[in-house]
C-alpha positions in Angstrom: 62.6 82.1 94.0 65.6 81.3 91.7 68.9 80.8 93.4 71.4 83.7 93.1 75.2 83.9 93.0 75.1 84.9 96.7 73.1 81.7 97.5 75.7 79.6 95.8 78.6 81.4 97.5 77.0 80.9 101.0 76.4 77.2 100.4 79.9 76.6 98.9 81.5 78.9 101.6 83.4 80.9 99.1 83.2 84.5 97.9 80.7 85.7 95.3 83.7 86.6 93.0 84.8 83.0 93.1 81.4 81.7 92.1 81.4 84.3 89.3 84.8 83.1 88.1 83.6 79.5 88.0 80.4 80.4 86.1 82.3 82.5 83.6 84.8 79.6 83.0 87.8 81.6 84.3 90.8 79.2 84.1 92.7 80.3 87.2 90.5 78.7 89.8 91.8 75.7 91.8 90.1 72.4 90.9 89.1 71.9 94.6 87.4 75.2 94.7 85.7 74.7 91.3 84.2 71.4 92.4 82.8 73.0 95.6 81.1 75.7 93.6 79.8 73.3 90.9 78.3 71.0 93.7 76.5 74.0 95.2 75.3 75.1 91.7 73.9 71.6 91.1 72.2 71.4 94.5 70.6 74.8 94.2 69.8 74.3 90.5 71.4 77.7 89.8 71.0 79.2 86.3 73.2 82.2 85.3 71.5 85.3 84.0 73.5 86.5 81.1 71.6 89.8 80.8 72.3 90.6 84.5 75.9 89.7 84.1 76.3 92.0 81.1 74.6 94.9 83.0 76.8 94.3 86.0 80.2 93.9 84.3 79.7 95.7 81.0 80.8 92.5 79.2 79.0 89.8 77.3 81.5 87.0 77.5 81.3 86.7 73.7 84.0 87.1 71.0 83.4 87.4 67.3 85.6 85.5 64.8 85.3 87.1 61.4 86.8 85.1 58.4 86.4 85.4 54.6 84.9 81.9 54.0 84.0 79.4 56.7 83.8 76.5 54.2 87.5 76.8 53.4 89.1 74.1 55.5 91.9 76.3 56.8 89.3 78.7 58.3 87.1 76.0 59.6 90.1 74.4 61.4 91.1 77.8 62.7 87.6 78.4 64.0 87.6 75.1 65.9 90.9 76.1 67.5 89.7 79.6 68.4 86.6 78.1 70.1 88.8 75.8 72.2 91.3 78.5 73.1 88.5 81.0 74.0 86.9 78.5 76.3 90.0 78.5 78.4 89.6 82.2 79.0 85.9 81.9 79.8 84.7 83.2 76.4 82.3 81.9 73.8 82.7 82.6 70.1 80.3 83.6 67.4 81.5 83.2 63.8 80.8 85.5 60.8 82.1 85.5 57.3 82.6 88.4 55.0 82.6 86.5 51.7 85.3 88.7 50.2 82.9 91.7 50.6 84.8 94.9 51.1 81.8 96.9 52.2 80.9 94.2 54.8 84.4 94.4 56.2 84.1 98.1 56.4 80.9 98.0 58.3 82.4 95.6 60.8 85.4 97.8 61.4 83.2 100.8 61.7 81.2 99.0 64.4 77.7 98.0 63.2 75.0 97.1 65.6 76.1 93.5 65.8 79.5 94.3 67.3 77.8 95.6 70.4 77.1 91.9 71.2 80.9 91.2 71.6 83.7 92.1 74.0 86.2 91.9 71.1 86.7 90.8 67.5 89.3 88.4 66.0 89.3 89.6 62.4 90.8 87.8 59.3 90.4 90.3 56.5 90.9 89.5 52.8 90.0 92.5 50.8 90.5 95.2 53.5 93.3 97.6 52.7 95.5 98.8 55.6 94.3 102.4 55.4 90.7 101.2 55.9 91.7 100.3 59.5 91.8 104.0 60.2 88.0 103.7 60.3 88.2 101.2 63.2 87.5 102.8 66.5 89.9 100.9 68.7 88.5 102.5 71.9 85.1 101.2 70.9 85.9 97.5 70.2 89.1 95.6 71.0 90.5 94.1 67.8 93.1 91.5 66.9 94.0 90.9 63.3 94.7 87.5 61.8 96.3 86.6 58.5 98.9 87.9 56.3 98.2 91.6 55.7 101.1 93.9 56.5 99.9 96.5 59.0 101.6 99.4 60.7 101.9 98.1 64.2 98.9 99.9 65.7 96.9 96.6 66.1 97.6 93.2 67.6 98.4 90.9 64.7 99.0 87.2 64.5 100.3 85.7 61.2 102.9 83.5 59.6 106.1 84.5 57.8 104.7 84.1 54.3 107.9 84.8 52.4 109.8 82.2 54.4 107.0 79.6 54.1 106.9 80.0 50.3 110.7 79.9 50.1 110.8 76.7 52.1 108.2 75.0 49.8 110.0 76.1 46.6 113.5 75.3 48.0 112.2 71.8 48.7 111.1 71.4 45.1 114.5 72.6 43.8 116.4 70.3 46.2 114.4 67.3 44.9 115.7 68.0 41.4 112.9 70.0 39.9 114.1 72.8 37.6 110.9 74.1 35.9 109.0 75.3 38.9 105.7 77.1 38.4 103.4 78.8 41.0 99.6 79.1 41.3 98.1 81.8 43.4 99.3 85.3 42.3 96.6 88.0 42.4 98.2 90.9 40.4 95.1 93.1 40.6 94.8 92.9 44.4 96.7 94.6 47.2 96.1 91.6 49.5 99.4 90.8 51.1 99.3 86.9 51.1 99.8 86.5 47.3 102.3 89.3 47.2 104.4 87.8 50.0 104.2 84.2 48.7 105.1 85.4 45.2 108.2 87.1 46.7 109.1 83.9 48.5 108.7 81.9 45.3 111.0 84.3 43.4 113.6 84.4 46.1 113.8 80.6 46.3 114.3 80.3 42.5 117.1 82.9 42.6 118.8 81.1 45.5 118.6 77.8 43.6 120.0 79.4 40.4 116.8 78.7 38.5 114.7 80.9 36.2 111.0 80.7 35.3 109.2 82.3 32.4 106.6 84.9 33.4 103.8 82.6 32.4 104.8 80.1 35.1 103.4 82.5 37.7 99.7 81.8 37.3 97.0 83.8 39.0 94.1 82.4 40.9 91.1 84.6 41.8 90.2 82.4 44.7 92.2 79.7 46.5 89.8 76.9 45.5 90.1 73.5 43.9 88.4 74.8 40.8 90.9 77.6 40.3 93.8 75.3 41.0 92.5 72.9 38.4 92.1 75.7 35.8 95.5 77.2 36.4 97.3 73.9 36.4 95.6 72.9 33.1 96.9 76.1 31.5 100.4 75.5 32.9 100.5 71.9 31.5 99.7 73.3 28.0 102.9 75.3 28.0 106.1 74.2 26.3 108.2 73.3 28.1 105.6 72.4 30.8 106.6 72.7 34.4 108.0 69.7 36.3 106.8 71.1 39.6 104.0 73.4 40.8 104.0 75.4 44.1 100.4 76.3 45.1 99.6 79.1 47.5 97.1 76.9 49.3 96.3 73.2 49.7 93.0 73.6 48.0 94.7 75.0 44.9 97.1 72.0 45.1 94.3 69.4 45.2 92.8 70.9 42.1 96.2 71.1 40.4 96.9 67.4 41.1 93.6 66.5 39.5 94.5 68.5 36.4 97.8 66.6 36.2 96.0 63.3 36.2 93.4 64.4 33.7 96.2 65.4 31.4 97.4 61.8 31.4 100.4 62.6 33.6 101.5 61.5 37.1 102.2 63.1 40.4 105.1 63.2 41.3 106.7 61.4 38.4 105.9 64.0 35.8 104.9 66.9 38.0 105.5 67.5 41.7 102.9 69.5 43.6 103.2 71.2 47.0 100.8 73.5 48.9 100.5 75.6 52.0 98.0 75.0 55.0 98.3 71.3 55.8 94.5 70.7 55.7 93.2 67.2 56.5 92.1 66.6 52.9 95.7 66.8 51.7 96.9 64.1 54.2 94.4 61.6 52.8 94.7 62.6 49.1 96.3 60.1 46.8 99.1 60.8 46.5 99.3 62.5 49.8 100.1 66.2 49.5 103.3 67.8 50.6 102.7 71.1 52.2 103.8 73.8 54.6 102.0 73.2 57.8 100.6 76.2 59.7 100.3 75.9 63.4 96.6 76.9 63.7 96.4 76.0 67.5 99.2 78.4 68.1 97.6 81.1 66.0 94.3 80.6 67.9 95.9 80.6 71.4 97.9 83.8 70.7 95.0 85.6 69.1 92.7 84.8 72.1 95.5 85.7 74.5 95.9 89.1 72.9 92.2 89.8 72.7 91.7 88.9 76.3 94.6 91.2 77.3 93.2 94.0 75.0 89.8 93.7 76.7 91.3 94.0 80.1 93.7 96.8 79.2 92.7 98.7 76.0 95.8 100.9 76.3 98.3 98.0 76.3 100.9 98.2 73.5 100.1 96.2 70.4 102.0 92.9 69.7 103.1 91.4 66.4 103.1 87.6 66.8 104.7 85.4 64.1 103.4 81.9 64.1 105.7 78.9 63.4 105.4 76.8 60.3 107.1 73.6 59.1 107.7 71.8 55.8 105.8 68.4 55.6 107.1 66.2 52.8 104.7 63.6 51.5 104.2 61.6 48.3 103.3 64.4 45.9 106.9 65.7 45.9 108.8 62.4 46.2 112.1 62.5 44.3 112.1 60.6 41.0 
């Protein structure tokens, strides 16, 4: 007959609750106690029964992380950090992507069949409007929102200060002597907050530096990809006068923009300085290396998991708005000339 939790507890001379905490990966168990339990588990060849645990506790020990695009480096790095943070709280993570699909986000918020597999959802919406969150049944599924939407305080939310991040990037370009500063990443037909907030930061930094930019310097990008960065930068470089600096709303846009500069027979940073936001690994190894605003994804992940764990334990707890830190990272792509 397979060993049970009680068998392990008797052999280890601890309570059944302690064995359950160790099996679930609960962090607040002393190392001495954990080793006693693990030794008993190994000796008895105990195998946890996840179905029985779910029936007993009403929890699956699983979290869902929903992002727009898992192949975007920022989201893949965030997913890695969420998995690490969740493990410290005894949770495992399943990842889904919405692919910019408004209807798919709506179904997740309404609670489709898959959501019954999870104790809570960490949700990074792109196309969801704030009023759509009225559809979310908060008593049905604990929810923590990630990313730069502006919500009304009803939900736990972890994000960066996008206006400040953009202002820091553009202020750095102005301080390095650039006077014709363009921006790539506006999305005038969308209500998604990130481009709106970063555009506001761009405009505020120009005003503070006493600079002006023609309207065509603020170039849209349907997606924050290398391809869209390349296309937008190519259009900017055809203007007269052309920009001497480009602020990109993501590092992937910036990588594409730098390639467009080189293909136009110009140099970065001598002719055009380029800066992004995200601090993805690709930017650190680009040539020239990419200046950026670094986002603290480990902090974002830890805070998001902390809030979802608290929300699962106490659904009535007040919501928290957590602002993650960021920092300017100056590299070769904006070196003063």
